[in-house]
C-alpha positions as CSV (number, residue, x, y, z in Angstrom):
1,M,27.7,-9.4,-11.9
2,N,29.0,-8.1,-8.6
3,K,28.5,-10.1,-5.5
4,S,25.6,-8.4,-3.7
5,H,25.1,-8.2,0.1
6,P,23.4,-11.2,1.8
7,L,20.4,-9.0,2.6
8,V,20.0,-8.0,-1.0
9,Q,20.5,-11.7,-2.1
10,L,17.7,-12.6,0.4
11,A,15.4,-9.9,-0.9
12,R,16.1,-11.0,-4.5
13,Q,15.5,-14.7,-3.8
14,T,12.3,-13.8,-2.0
15,I,11.0,-11.7,-4.9
16,E,11.9,-14.4,-7.5
17,A,10.2,-17.2,-5.5
18,Y,7.1,-15.1,-4.9
19,V,6.7,-13.6,-8.3
20,R,7.4,-16.9,-10.2
21,E,5.8,-19.4,-7.8
22,K,3.7,-17.5,-5.2
23,R,6.0,-19.1,-2.7
24,V,7.2,-17.4,0.5
25,I,10.8,-18.5,1.3
26,S,12.1,-19.1,4.8
27,P,15.1,-17.2,6.2
28,P,18.5,-18.9,6.0
29,E,19.0,-21.5,8.7
30,T,22.1,-19.7,9.9
31,L,21.6,-16.0,10.2
32,A,24.5,-13.5,9.9
33,S,24.6,-11.3,12.9
34,E,23.0,-8.3,11.1
35,M,20.1,-10.6,10.1
36,Q,19.5,-11.6,13.7
37,E,18.9,-8.0,14.9
38,R,15.5,-6.3,14.9
39,A,15.1,-3.1,12.8
40,G,12.9,-1.5,10.3
41,T,13.9,-2.1,6.7
42,F,13.0,-0.8,3.3
43,V,13.3,-2.8,0.1
44,S,13.6,-0.6,-3.1
45,L,13.2,-1.9,-6.6
46,H,14.4,-0.2,-9.8
47,D,13.8,-1.4,-13.4
48,H,16.6,-1.9,-15.9
49,L,16.4,1.9,-16.8
50,G,16.9,2.9,-13.1
51,R,13.3,3.9,-12.6
52,L,11.6,3.2,-9.3
53,R,9.4,0.0,-9.6
54,G,8.5,-0.5,-5.9
55,C,9.5,0.6,-2.4
56,I,7.9,-0.7,0.8
57,G,9.2,-0.8,4.3
58,T,8.7,-0.6,8.0
59,I,9.9,2.3,10.1
60,M,10.2,0.1,13.2
61,P,10.6,-3.7,13.4
62,T,7.4,-5.7,13.0
63,R,9.0,-9.2,12.7
64,E,11.3,-11.4,14.8
65,N,14.5,-10.3,13.0
66,V,15.9,-8.4,10.0
67,A,15.8,-11.4,7.8
68,Q,12.1,-11.9,8.3
69,E,11.5,-8.1,7.9
70,V,13.3,-8.2,4.5
71,I,11.3,-11.2,3.3
72,H,8.0,-9.5,4.2
73,N,9.0,-6.1,2.7
74,A,10.5,-7.6,-0.4
75,I,7.2,-9.3,-1.3
76,S,5.3,-6.1,-0.5
77,A,7.7,-3.9,-2.6
78,A,7.2,-6.4,-5.5
79,T,3.5,-6.8,-5.3
80,R,1.8,-4.3,-3.0
81,D,3.2,-0.9,-3.7
82,P,0.0,1.0,-4.6
83,R,1.9,3.2,-7.1
84,F,2.7,0.2,-9.4
85,P,1.2,-3.0,-10.7
86,P,2.7,-6.2,-9.2
87,L,6.0,-7.3,-10.8
88,A,5.7,-9.7,-13.7
89,P,8.2,-12.6,-14.1
90,A,9.6,-10.9,-17.3
91,E,10.8,-7.9,-15.2
92,L,12.9,-10.0,-12.8
93,D,16.1,-10.2,-14.9
94,G,16.7,-6.4,-15.1
95,L,15.6,-5.7,-11.5
96,E,17.9,-3.7,-9.2
97,V,17.3,-4.5,-5.5
98,K,18.4,-2.3,-2.6
99,V,17.8,-3.0,1.1
100,D,18.0,-0.2,3.7
101,V,18.2,-1.1,7.4
102,L,17.0,1.8,9.5
103,T,18.2,3.1,12.9
104,T,15.6,3.9,15.5
105,P,14.0,7.3,14.5
106,E,14.8,10.2,16.9
107,P,12.7,13.4,17.3
108,V,14.4,16.6,16.2
109,S,13.6,20.2,17.2
110,G,13.5,21.5,13.6
111,P,14.8,21.3,10.0
112,E,18.2,22.6,11.0
113,A,18.9,19.1,12.5
114,L,18.3,17.4,9.1
115,D,20.5,16.7,6.2
116,P,18.9,14.8,3.2
117,K,22.2,13.1,2.3
118,E,22.8,11.8,5.8
119,Y,19.3,11.4,7.4
120,G,16.0,10.1,6.3
121,V,13.0,12.1,7.6
122,I,9.6,11.2,9.1
123,V,7.0,14.0,9.1
124,E,4.1,13.4,11.4
125,D,1.0,15.5,12.1
126,M,0.5,16.6,15.6
127,Q,-2.1,13.8,16.3
128,G,0.3,11.1,14.9
129,W,-2.4,9.9,12.5
130,R,-0.7,10.9,9.2
131,R,3.0,10.1,8.6
132,G,5.3,10.4,5.6
133,L,8.8,9.0,5.3
134,L,11.6,9.7,2.9
135,L,14.8,7.7,2.8
136,P,18.1,9.6,2.8
137,D,20.4,10.2,-0.1
138,L,17.8,10.0,-2.9
139,E,18.6,11.3,-6.3
140,G,17.0,14.8,-6.8
141,V,16.4,15.3,-3.1
142,D,19.1,17.9,-2.3
143,T,17.6,20.2,0.3
144,V,16.0,19.8,3.6
145,E,13.0,21.9,2.5
146,Y,12.4,19.6,-0.5
147,Q,12.8,16.4,1.6
148,V,10.3,17.6,4.2
149,D,7.9,18.8,1.5
150,V,7.9,15.4,-0.3
151,A,7.4,13.6,3.1
152,R,4.5,16.0,3.9
153,R,2.8,15.3,0.5
154,K,3.2,11.6,0.9
155,A,1.3,11.9,4.3
156,G,-1.3,14.3,3.0
157,I,-0.1,17.0,5.4
158,G,-0.6,20.5,4.2
159,P,2.4,23.0,4.0
160,N,1.0,25.1,6.8
161,E,0.1,22.3,9.3
162,A,2.2,21.9,12.4
163,V,4.3,18.7,12.3
164,K,6.7,16.7,14.3
165,L,10.0,15.8,12.6
166,L,12.0,12.7,13.2
167,R,15.3,11.6,11.6
168,F,17.0,8.3,11.1
169,R,20.0,6.9,9.3
170,V,20.2,3.8,7.1
171,I,22.7,1.2,6.2
172,R,22.1,0.8,2.5
173,H,22.9,-2.5,0.9
174,T,23.1,-3.0,-2.9
């Protein structure tokens, strides 16, 4: 097995401890510099066949540092994604874990400033009450139009409603 990134190792250890023992682990005593920063993160889980099994994250930081953000989001991805039942211990062995660290979202004037391979997108209604996010470089998401459409649907925003668009980059760890 390839040596995974320390953030992925942290997410995996978190998920295993929580799913097997209902125990929340602590961050490492000595944090790598990237774990000390504050940023939104997403933890994505795929089963042994490559199918999505959970994905939860934060757009902006909600915790003291990236390590704590990853621990919180790893537990949520494994147990609180409303699209899936909580992970069972039997699923842990074949689980693929990815961690995305987000840059601060920036508003854009329109779709021409987006690229689904390079940027994730946030689509927000004009009141800021409904918001949908789609990470960048997802399989099957090849056009800006499709990326924005999926984010709209996730937020429950109709195709003819006015929206604000924001973009962000991720550093993806596998």
